[in-house]
C-alpha positions in Angstrom: 6.6 2.8 7.5 4.6 1.3 10.6 0.3 2.0 10.7 -2.1 2.1 13.0 -5.2 1.3 11.1 -6.6 5.3 11.7 -2.9 5.9 9.8 -3.5 2.8 7.4 -7.4 3.9 6.7 -6.1 7.7 5.6 -3.1 6.7 3.6 -5.5 4.5 1.2 -8.1 7.3 0.9 -4.7 9.7 0.0 -3.7 7.2 -1.9 -7.6 7.1 -3.5 -7.2 10.5 -4.8 -4.2 10.4 -5.9 -3.9 7.0 -8.7 -6.5 4.3 -9.4 -5.0 1.0 -9.3 -5.9 -1.1 -12.7 -4.0 -4.7 -11.6 -1.9 -6.2 -8.1 0.4 -8.8 -9.1 0.5 -10.7 -6.2 3.8 -13.0 -5.7 3.7 -14.7 -2.0 0.9 -14.0 0.8 1.5 -16.0 3.9 -1.3 -16.4 6.4 -1.3 -17.6 10.0 -3.7 -17.0 13.0 -4.5 -13.8 12.6 -0.7 -12.3 10.8 -0.1 -11.9 6.7 2.9 -11.1 5.0 2.7 -10.3 1.2 4.7 -9.3 -1.3 2.8 -7.8 -4.6 3.3 -5.6 -7.3 0.7 -3.0 -7.8 0.4 -1.0 -11.7 -2.7 2.3 -12.1 -2.4 5.8 -13.4 -1.8 8.9 -11.3 -4.7 12.0 -11.7 -3.0 13.3 -14.4 -3.2 9.4 -16.2 0.4 9.3 -15.6 1.5 5.1 -15.1 2.9 4.1 -11.8 3.7 0.9 -10.6 5.1 -0.1 -7.2 6.8 -3.5 -5.0 4.7 -3.6 -1.5 6.0 -5.8 1.2 3.5 -5.9 4.2 3.0 -7.5 7.2 -0.5 -7.2 9.1 -2.0 -7.9 11.7 -5.3 -7.9 12.7 -7.4 -7.9 16.0 -11.6 -8.5 16.2 -11.0 -9.1 12.5 -10.2 -5.8 11.7 -7.2 -4.5 10.7 -4.5 -3.7 14.4 -1.0 -3.3 12.7 0.6 -2.5 9.4 4.4 -2.7 8.8 5.3 -2.2 5.5 7.3 -1.0 2.8 6.5 0.2 -0.8 9.4 0.2 -3.7 8.5 3.2 -6.7 9.0 1.9 -9.7 7.6 4.8 -11.8 5.9 7.1 -10.9 6.2 10.5 -8.5 5.9 9.3 -5.0 3.0 11.5 -3.7 0.7 9.6 -6.1 1.6 6.9 -3.9 1.2 9.0 -0.5 5.1 8.6 0.5 6.2 12.5 -0.1 7.6 13.6 2.5 6.4 17.7 3.4 9.3 18.3 5.4 
């Protein structure tokens, strides 16, 4: 998934409506200049109090101290795709 700043903010807001993140286990974080790469595992609960777990690989570039571009991949380990705003509405 590739998102610009506006779409990323919409994605985060939708996730906040559907789930609560209780913990994040960061496995790798690499930072250089205005770029960030991370591999992490968030765990939480959806709005029905069911567990949600995922593996996230993300690349973020910043411009003027704001997110300029974000590319990421999410593998849902436990939960429903709609919980993490990944449901395909087509």
